[in-house]
N, C-alpha and C positions, 0 to 999 in steps of 0.2 A: 884345914889346910886344905886350898885350890891343887889341882893333879896340875905335875909339871909340862908344861912344853912339851916336851916327847914325847908324851902317853898317848896310845890311842885309844878309842873310845866307840864302843856299839850300837849302834839304834837298832830295835825290828824294824821291819816294814812292812806290817801286813794288809790286804787286802781295802783295806778302807784307804790306802795311802800312796799305793796301784795298782795302777788300770792296765796293764800286763807292757804297757811303754814307758810309760813316767811315773814322778815321783811330785803328790800334792805334795806345794810348799807345807801346808797344812802341817807334817812333816818337823818343822822344825817353828812353826809359828807357836809362841806364848810363853808361860814364863817356867821355874821348874822344867824342866822337860827331861825325860828320866833318858837318861843311858849305862851304858856299861864299859867296865873298861878291862882290856885286853891284858894287859897286867898281871892275871888277877887270875882271869879264864881266859881258856885260850876260844880262840874262833868256833873250834870246831867242837868246843861242848857248851857253847850260847844258842845252838839250834834248840835243842834238846829244854834247853832250860828258856830258854822264849816259849820254843811249843808252847809243856806243860803252862807256864804263867802270864805270858801277853797276850795268847792268839784263844782269847775270851769274846763274847760269846763265837760256838763253830761255825757261823758265819766268816767269822772275823778269821783266817787263814795266815800266818807267816808266808810270806813271798820271799821277801831278802832277809840280806845285812846288811848295810851302808854303815859304815867305815869313815876313820876319818880322826887326822890329828891333831889335839889339846891346840898346839901352836897354829896349823892351818888356819880352826876353827876362831881362835882371834883376830892373826891378822884379817882375816873377811871380813867380821866384825868392824875392829880398826878402820879398815876401809871403806866401809859405808859410813859407818860415823863415830867418827874419832873419839865423843864423848861415851861410847858404852866400851865396857873394858868387861870384855863375855869372858866367864871362869867356870869352871864344872869342881864342883864341888863334892868329894864323895858321900857317900849318904843309903853304908849299905844296911843290904834287905835283909830279913831271914833268908826268902828264900835265893836273893841272889848278892852272897857278898863282895862284890862285883859293882852292883847298882852303883849310880853318881847322877849327878843335877847340875844340868844348866840352870840356876835360877834367876837371871836377869830376864826382861823380857825382850822376844827375839819376834820382829814387826812379818810381816808376809814376804817384804821389800828384802832384809836382809835372810829370810830363810831364801827364796829367788836366788840368791848371792853363793849360800850357802851346798844347795843339789846338786850344782855339777860338779862341786870337789871333791863329793861322797863315792870312796871306793864302793859299790854295789857286789855283796857275794850271794851267790844261788845256792841253792841246797845242790847236794851232790845226790844221783840219782839214786833211788835205795833200793837198787841192786849191787850196789857199790858200798857196801858197809861190809 
């Protein structure tokens, strides 16, 4: 059963998708885009989770976490192409019970509409733990 429009989801942004200033549209291009549910795991805990399981190989470092509301994502998709109804489906993994996927194919054009709507979270400085 798809996630409710009210849920917020996050996606790891590693160095291959962020040049220090701009996000790459490839962050959201394709099918079965992996995301994670903030309703099940708080944002603060996603940093360690993503660092441990997503930022591999070593040269691919976690830089940011991008957040978007499921309803907002669906509205952007509908505005771009009314025939495409984006959904977010729960797909729990052993390493991440909050894992979910956007199964529909997202084009580069649609990805470019999603990027400006993302809330970007930067890591807390390591001396503030």
